[in-house]
Structure formats: structure tokens, C-alpha cells
N, C-alpha and C positions, 0 to 999 in steps of 0.2 A: 649608384652614383649619380650625381646629379647631370652628368654630361648625359649618359645614357638616357635618363627621364627627358632631357631635354629634346633629345633626338626623336623621341615617339610622340612629341606632341603634334606636331604635323599631320602624321599619319591617323590619329585619334580624330583630331578635326575632319580629316578629310572622309574617314568613316562615318562619322555622325552626320556629315553632310548627307552622304550617298544614302543612308538609312532615312534620313528625313525626307528627302527627293521620291526614294522609291514608294513611301507611305503616302506620300502626296500623289503620285502618280498613281498607285492601287486605287485610292478613293475617288479619284477623278474617273479614272476608266471602268470603276465598279459602277459609279453614276452614269457615265455614258452608255454603258452596257445595257443597264434598266431601262434607260430611255427608248434604246435603241430596239429592245425588244418589244416595246408598246408605240413603237412609231414615234416617240417623241410626243406621245399623249401622256401630259404630265398627269392630267384629272384621272386616267386609267390608273397611273401608277399609283396615286395617293388612294384611290379608291380602294384598292384591295391591300392597304397598308405596307406595300412593299418599300415606300420611302422609310416609313417607322423601320422595318426590320433591317433597312439597309444601315441606318445611324447606332441602332443598335449592336450590329453585329459589326461594325467598323474598325472598333479599337479591337476585338479579338481576331479579325481576320488580319490586321496590319500587324500583329505580334506574329502570328501564325506564318506570315509571309517570309518577315525578317528571318524567322528559324530555319526557315527552307532555303532562303539564300544564302546562308553562312556556310552551310558546308559545301556549298556550290563554289564557294569561294569567289562570290562576286563584288567583295569588300575586299579583296586583297590586290588586285590590281589597279595599274593606273590608266587614267583616263586617256594619257595622250598614247598608252599602247594599245587600247581598245582594238580587238583582231577579231577575226573568224571562229578563233578557239571560243574566247569569251561570249559570242554571239551563241554560239550553240548551247554554252552553258546556261545562257540566259533563256533561251528558247526551252530546255530541258527542266529548269529550275519553274518557268513560270507554267510549262503544263502539268507538271505535277502539282503545283500548288493548285491549279484549277480543277484537277482528276480530283483531288482530295474535297475540295469545294463540292464538286457534284457528287462524291460518295458520301457527305457529310447530309447533304441535300435528299439522295434516295434513303438515307437513314431515316429521315424524320427530324432530323436536329436543326433544319432550316426549311423555310417554306416558299424558296424563290422558285421561279419557273427553270425547268431543267436546262433551258438554252441558255438561261444568263449566265452560269459559270463558263460555258465554252465561249459565248462573245468575250466575257469579261478576260478570258485568258488570252484570246488574239489581242484583244485590245492593251493587256499588259506587255504582252511580248513585243508589241510596236513602241510603247511607251518606255519602257526599261531600256529596250535595244537603242530607240533615238537617244537617250539621257547619255549613254556612253557614248556614241558614236557621233554624237553632235559635237561633241567638244574637238575631237580629233577633225572633222571636217572643218569645224572654224578655224582652227590652227592652219591648216591646209590653205583655207582661203585669206587670211589677214598674212600670211608669211611672205608672199611675192610683196605687199605694199610696205613689209618694214627691212627687206632684204637689199641692201645697197650694193654689194659685191659678191661675185662668187670664185670659188676657187677648185678649178679644174681637179677632179679626184679620180683614182683609182682604187676599188674597193677589191683587197684579196680576200676571198672567202664566199662561197655564196649558199653558205648553211645556214641555220636557224639565228647564230650570232650578227653573221653578216646582214640578215634580213632585218633585224632589230637595229641595227647600227644604220643600215640603210632609211629604215624608217624614221629614224631620228634626225639624220641629216635633211630629210626631205619636209619634213614637218615643224621642226625646232625654228624658233625665231632668232635664236642663238647661234645658228649652223650658218655658215656661208661657204660651206662645201656642197658644191654640184658635182655628184658622182655621174660621170658620164659612161662607164663600162667596169666590168667587174672580170677579175680571172679566178678560176677554180681547179683544182686538179681532177676533178670528177669529170671525165670525157663527156660523159652521157648528158652533162648539163651544156656544154658547149651549144652555141645558138640559142637557147632559151633566154626567156627575161625574167629578170626578179623585180618585182615594183615598177616595171617598166623600162629597168635597165638591162642591157644585152651581157651576155657572158660569152666574152670574146676568146678567151684562151687559158691557159694554164701557166704556172710559174714561170716556165723559161720563155713566155712570151712576153714578161714584163717590159723588157726592155724596149721591145719593136712597139708595144701597146702605148708605152709612154710616148715615143715618138710620132705616132699615127694620131692620138688624140689630144696631142698639147697638153699632157698631165703635169700637172703642178704640185700634188701632193698625193702620197699613197697611204693608205688607212688598211693595217694588218687586222683582220676580223676572224681569226682561227682559233680561238682560246683553249682547243683542245689538240692544238698541233705539238708536237713532241719538242723537246729544246733543239734538237739536230734539226728538225723542218725549221723550226723557226729560225735559226741562224742560217739556214741555206737561203730561206727566203728573202731574209734582211741582206744577207750580202749580194742577192741577186737585185735587191732594190739599189743598194749602195750604187751600181753601176750606174743608175741613172743621177739627174743632179735634183731630185723632188725631195721633199720635205718627208720623213717618214712618221707616222704615229701607230700606235698599236693597243687593240685590245687586252687587257692585261690577264685575264683568268676566266675560266669556266665557272667560279664561285659566284660572279657577278651575274652570271643568267639565272641562276639557281635562287638567288636572293630577290631577282628582278632591279637589278641595280645598274642596268645598263643605260648610261645617261651620256651626254657629250662631255661632261666632266671625267668620264672613265676613258675615255680615248686620250691617252698622253701619247707625248714623244717617245720614240725608241731610245732605250738606253742602253748603256754598255752592257749591263747585267744581261739582257736579252741575247746578247751574242756569246756569252761566256757562260749560260745559265746550261741547267742539266735537267734531264727528268726529275720529277719530286723525287726527293729522299723518303724512302718508307721506312719508318721505326715502329717497332712494337711498343704502343703508347701504355698498354697496361701493364707489361712488365718494367718499364719506366717507373709509373706510377707505385707499383707493388714496391719497389725499394726504396723510395723517397719519400713517399706519403705518410706523414706522422714521425717522420725522422729529425734530429737535428744535423743540418747540412752546413759546412765551413765552405766557404771559396776563397781561397787565398788572391789576390792580383784581382777582387771582384769587381775593382770600378774599370777595368780595362776592356778591350774589345772583347776578347772571347768570355773573360769575368763575367762582365757584365750581362751577356746575352746567356749564360750557364744561370746567372740568377733569375733573369727574366724568364725562364723555360721552367728551372726549379719551382718558382713561385706557383706555378700555375697547377703544379702537382701537390699542393698542398703539405708542406713541411711542418712540423711542430715548432722549428725554429729554423729560419734563414741567417748565416751569418757572414757579413761582407767584412772584409779582411783586405786593408790597401792601405798603402804608404801615401798615396796622393790624393790628399783629403778631396777636391774638387771633381774628380770622377767618383769618389767615393759617396759623395753628396749628391750629385746627379743622379746615379743609380737608385739610391736610396729613396729619394723625392719621388722619382717615377714609380717604383716600387709601391710605395704609400700612396699613389694616386691609383693605380690599377688594380692593386689589392688591399683593399682598407684592411680585410681581416688577416693580413700576413703577419705572422710573430717575426719581427724583423729586428736585428741588432747590427749596427755600423761601428766597426772597430778599425781604427786608426793605428797602424804600426807596421814595421818591417821585418820581412821572414828572416833578415839577417839577424835580428834579435832574438837569440835563443830562449831569453828569461820571458819576454813579452809573448811568443809563441807560447811556451810551456804554460803560461799564465792563462792564455786564451783557452786551452785544450783543458787545464785543470778546472777552470769555471764552467765551462758551457759542454764539455765532453761530447765533442760532436760524433755523431755515428758515422757519417761519410764526409770526406774530405776531397774537393776537388783543387789539385795545386796548379792555379794558372799565373801565379806571381812569378815574372822571370823579365830578364835584360832581353830584347828578343831584336833589335836592330843592329845589324851585321855589319856596316862600316863603323859604325858608334863602336861597338865593343872591340873592333881590331884597335882602334886608338887607346881603349881603356879596358884591357883584357883582365887586369886584376879585380875590377868591378863586377864583370861577367862571372868570374870565378866564386866572387863571394857573394853574389845574389841568387846565381843559377845554380851554383854546385851546393852551396855549404846552407845557402836558404831552403833547398830543398832536402838537405839532410836535416835540417832543424825540424820541420815540419813532418817530415817520415819518421823520424825518431818519437818525436811529441804523438802522432799518430798510434806508434806500437806501444808507447809507455801507457797512453791512456783508452788503450783498447778500443780505438774505433774500428767499427767494421770493414771498412773500404776506404782506400786510398787512391786516388786517379789522378797520374800525373799528365798533363798537358805537355806532348812532345812535339817534335817538328820532322818534317823531313830532310833538315838541314844537318839532323844528328847521323845520317848516313853517310858514311865515307867523308865526314867533315872538311871542309876547306877554309874554315873561319871559326875563330875561337867561339863565337855563339853556338854554332852546330855541334863543336866536340864539347862544350858545357853541358849541353842539352843530352850528349850522350851518355857523360858519367851521370847525370841525373837517371838515364834509364837502368843503367849499370847499379845505382843504390835501389832502385825500384825493384830490381831483380834480386839483388843480394838482401834485402829486407826482407821479401817475401819466403825466404827458405826457413826463415826462423821466428816468424810473427803469426800470432794469430789475425792480426790484419789484412785483409785482402789488399795485396798492392799490385797495382797495373800502370802502364802507360798508355796513349794513346796518340799515334803520331800522325800528323797530315801536314799537307802542304800550305799554302798561301791564302790566303782568305780574303773577299773581296771587302773593301771599304774600311780597313782596319786601320788602326791609327799607324800612320808611317808606311803605308802601303802604295802602291804605284798608282792607281788610279786615283786617289783624291790630288796626288802631284802631277797627273797629267792635266786634270780637269783646271787646276789653277794657273797649269803653265798655257794652255788653249786660252784661258780669259784673258792672260795678260799678252796675247798675242803672238806667243811661243818666244825663243823655240822649243819644242818636247824634246827633252832630252831622253835617249836610250842608252843604255852603258853598250849593248853589242848588237849587231843585227841579227844573229842567230841565237841570241838566247831565249830560253824557253823556262815556263812556270807552270806548275798545276796550281788551279784556282777553284775555289769552292767559297759560297757563301757562309757567313757567319752561322745563321740560324741552322744551317744545313750540318756545318761540321759539330756545333755544340749538340744539336739532336743526335748524331751519330757518337759523339763522347758518352751522352747520357746512356745509350743503348750499349754501348760496351760496358759502360758501367753496371750493366743488368747481367751482360754475358760472364763479367770478370770472376773467375777462379782463383787464381793466384799467380803472380809472375809474368802474365803475359804483354806481349806488346801488341796491342791493336794498330791495327795498320788500316786506313781509311782510304777506299777507292776514290783518288780524286778525279776522275776521268779523263779525258784527253790534254793531253798538255796544250799551252797557249805560247805563241809566238810572241813575244812583249813588242816587236816591231809592228804585227801585225793589228795589236791592240790599240798601239797608238797610232796608226793612221785611221782605224775604223771609228776613235774617238774623237778625232780630228773632223771625219767625214759627218759624225753624227752631230757634230756642233755646226755643220752649215759650211764648212771649210776644205780647201783641197789639199791634201798632204805636198809638201816641198813646192807647193804655190802660194796658197795663203798663208801656210804656216810651216815654217823648216822643222824637219825632225833631224837632230843633231845627235851623231854618236860620239859618246865621250870616252868609252872604254871599260872595261869590267874594274868594278871598286873592290878596295883590299877584302880579300876574302870570299869573293862573289865566283860562282861557277856558272858556266851556260846552261847545266842543266840539273835538276835535281833529282835524287832518287827516293825510292820510297822503302827499299829493305836492304839490309847489308848481306852480301854475299854470302855469310856464314849462316844466316838465316834462313829457314824452310817458311813455307808459306801455307795455312791452313786456312779453309774457309770456315765460316759461321753460318748461322741461319738465317743473317742479313748479307746479301751478297755485296755490298758495298764495304763490309769489315770484316777483315783476314787478320789472323794470328800469325804474328813472327814467332819463332821458337828461340826462346831463350837461350844466351852464350853461356857456356862454362866460366865460371868467373871464380879465380883463386882469393878466396874471400881474405884470407890474411895479409896477403901482397896488396890486395885491393885497398885495405885497411889502412895500411902501412904508407902508401902511397896517397891517401886521402889524409891522412896527418902531415906528411911532408908539403903537400898542396896547400894545405892551410896555412901552414908557416910561412909559405913563400908569398901567398897573397894578402898576408897580414903585413907582410914586410914590404908591399909592394913590388915584389922582385920584377925587374925587367925583362928576366927569362922565362915569365909564369908561362909561356905558351909552349917552351919546352917541356915544362913540368907537365901541363897538360898532355902532350904527346905520348909522353912516359906511359900516361894511364892508357888512352886512347890510341892503340896502335894504326888505325885507319885515318888517324888524321894529318894530312899533307896541306900545307898553307899554300895557296896560290898565289903565284907572283902578280904584282900588280901591274895593270897594263895588257895583259894578255886579250 
């Protein structure tokens, strides 16, 4: 792609300049070594033809030196990060080059004095080392002149990442951070110095250290920290009035990308994040690569991320099916940019349209179906229950029957924790969808499964974008109930586990994703306000509005009737399917279909006849 090519150009130019510089240094130091060997007697050098040999061998030795320097990675590091490690590699590479030159002389391939390669090697080390370190020294010298103000900064983390960030703060002309102290949980480091800055305590000393050293900004530089540790440290930092910044991840250390631009503000995701979700990429690729894959609701939050991750696994054809053309168009264009070789088909249509669904299956014969199309907004569906039934229940039925009729290999339903003991019509309809999947699984060659998880961060209509908007407007931030809790997972994490569950699917399972620890929404709102630089209930009001129609204080992941089985992935569990009277279930679906087509006002009662665990929550509780 053009973007990738353009991003490599500065590196290519830098490497080329370094090679040219090294060649110039080699030839200058070699000439100087020759003159030093003969006490700068030019006539003596020329009379023995050494000057002639010098020019004859200069090109060969230059190429030879570059070939030795490359495996020592002397052209991969940045000048501003030149360090002892690089200096050691310079010494070893130059010494090896000099030893090989001496060996060539001993073998009679060259006719220089034996001391010449040794003198030249020492001068080469000096020249190359100064060229690398000189830029860093120059930056240190000019930085104070260009820096006009300083931010008193506490650095959390005295490890390798902290050292790199500290060096960048100290040497970059773009930095206005003056790191005055460091905290680190390694007790053995306490009282020691990192680049002249003292390590004064551990995470539990943060509040006292901020007061003692008059800290204005805190930077968390422990990319290897677990999500739990990171949350605890950030919560401790929030007890101060300091601005918070964070170094995102360990991958930047490996890629040599640590720079000021990588140190960003702490986000609410850092507080809600979990340890990295691990999936078996080989198993996911094995059942997606070379297959025709259909994603219904492919333009939505979950559907679009499914498309992104499926595209990475090289399907034979990826089909995006969505009723909303704007979302479908956006993910289509994104995938075409990022995967120019992807065979992609974007179709507009509704899962409620049985004939349209059948036409898509008849034409494309998908091997895998990920059914993400659904109405999901709880309060809105309470006001339009018939639409929830039409779209969620009978949209699912249309797609499931088409998958069976046209012999799809697997059908994966995206379900929700709200299907467990539902208190709203949306959750109840999704429970019926799970029942459809389990019923179809009994008689079909297609593998039918459902994957159930909780709230995803940043999805359309979720609480975090709403809170951000309310904070930007100056408040109030509205929380329905002080004690309401929810499970959260990032969209990429949830989708990767959905794909993993699809690989594990045998028939009729309801896969339940481990959502981690529940989050109190009131705490989430207060943390977001603090991260925005305000004080809750002082600068921005938190207003409790009462539970909305169909909403409950807590979500459950498993029904009481279901057992729980483990899988090879510790974050994926299997709920035991319920026994369903299929004849009765079919009759109930027929009656429900007739009722919703008539837009009956008692549709919720009809749903409750099917989902016996459905109990509507009184409004305002």
C-alpha cells in the first residue's frame, strides 16, 4: 500500500545517510592510521606504495565494513536513543572488522604493516561511536536554550521503558516535562538513581510524593503491568490533582517506537481494561481461510469488527449484509483500504426480508454465517416491542433456516447477557434466538451455536460515548442508579473470542464469554470526570435518573437451568442446552409471528409465554 511505502521512506533515507557517513569515517580513519604508523611522514608512505594500496582497497573495505555492521544492527537504531548497548555493538563490530583486515594481511591478501589494522580499528571505533553519540550530546546541549517552561513530573516505573521515556523527556526539544522523581515497586531500587533522577518510593507513596515534590503531571511507564496493577496505580494517581499520562504497550519497546507522541493521556479503557485476551489464531485461521463468510449486521459495532478480523484470515469471500447503507459503506471502504486483495461483497437488505435472505444464500452459498444483526437498545425496544420481535426473533429465524437450507457449515449467533433471566423485551427476544439456535441444531447438518457476552466498550449507544458527550457539555452526567453494575469488554476482545468459539463449536452450544469483574457505572462516571480534569459533584454534577424501562441493576451470564463447562480457552465457557419441546416451540413461534405482524399491544405477554424466565421490571425502581 502507498501508506506503508511512504512511512518507510524516512527510515531508508536515514539508513543511507548512516552508511555514507560510516564509509567516510572508515576512509578518513584508515588514512589517518596509515599516516600515524609512519609518524605523518607522507613521503615514507608514498615511497612504499601504501597510499596506492589504500586507494585500491578503499571500495572493497568499505563494502566489507557495511556488510559487517548490518548484522550488528548499527543501522536500525535511532541517533537520539544512542546508548551503551549500541556503543558495545559498535566496539564489537569495528573490532571484528579490524581482526579480519589483519587476517587478510597475514594471509598475504594485502601488504600493509601489521599495526595498521589495529590503529585503524581503534580510530574507527572512536569515529563511529562519536558519530552516533554526538547527535544525542548536541540535543542535550541545545535543549535548555529552546525550552521555555517545565512541568514537574513524576515517573512511575524505573525499568527499561521508564529509562527510555526519561531519556526522551531529558533530551527532546519537544518535551517540557522535568522528571523530578521516580516511583517503582521494586524495593531494591529505592534510593538509587536513573539518569540522575532519584527513585523515592513505590505506588503507595504516590500521594505523598506528589505533595512533597510539588508534582504537576504523572507518567505511567510500565507497559508490562497487568490490567489489574494498571487500574490500581491509576486509581492511586486519581487521588491527586495531577494530569495523568501513560505509555500504552510493550510492543512499542520491541518496535523501537517509544517517543513523546506515544505517551498519551490515560483513558477510561485503561481503568476498565483486562489482561490480554489469548486466542488460538491458528484454529481461527483454519476454519475461515478460503471460506465464504457472511456477516449479517456487518456495519454495526460488533459486525464491523467481525469483518475486520475475518478479513485478516484471508476468506475466499467476505459478504457484508446490513440494512443501514452508511455503516455498510464505511466498513466496506475501510476493508478495501486495508486489504486491497480481499474478495468483498457488500449487500444492503434486512434479515426480516425472508426472500432477500434466501436470495443471498442461494447466490453465494456461505460456508460460515455470523449473525450480528439485531435491535439491541433496551429502552427503545421497550417502546417498540413488536419491532424487537420482528427483527431479532424472525430475522434470526430467516437467517438460520437459510443457513440450514443452503448447507452452511456453521451458524454463529451473537447473543447477550441480557438473555439471562431477562427483564426487558430485547433480552427476551435474544433468549428466543438462542432457543431457535438450539432447536435448529437438533436436526441440521449445519453447526448452530450462540455466543453470549455483556456490554462492549465504545459500541454504538453504549454508556461511555454518552458520558464523554455529557462531560464535554459541562454536565450533568446521568447515571440511572448508584448501585447499577455492568460487565464490560472491548469490541476487539469480544470478537476474537467469538471467532475462537466458532472454531470450538460442535453443535447447539451456548458459549459464554468471561467478562471479568463487573464495573459499577457510578464509579465509571466519576473516573471519566476525573480523567477529564474535573472533580465529580464539584465541577460536574452526577445526576441519578432512576432505572429505565426494562433495565436491571446487574446482569447475569448463565441461566439457573444451565450448567457450565470449561473449554481449552479459560475465557470461554459452555452453557448446557435446555430441553425444548420443539412442537410446542414451533406453535408458539407461529402465534408470536401473527401477533407481531398485527402489532399487538400485548406482544410482551406472548414473548413471556415462550421465555418463562422473562419478568418485566417496574419502571423507576
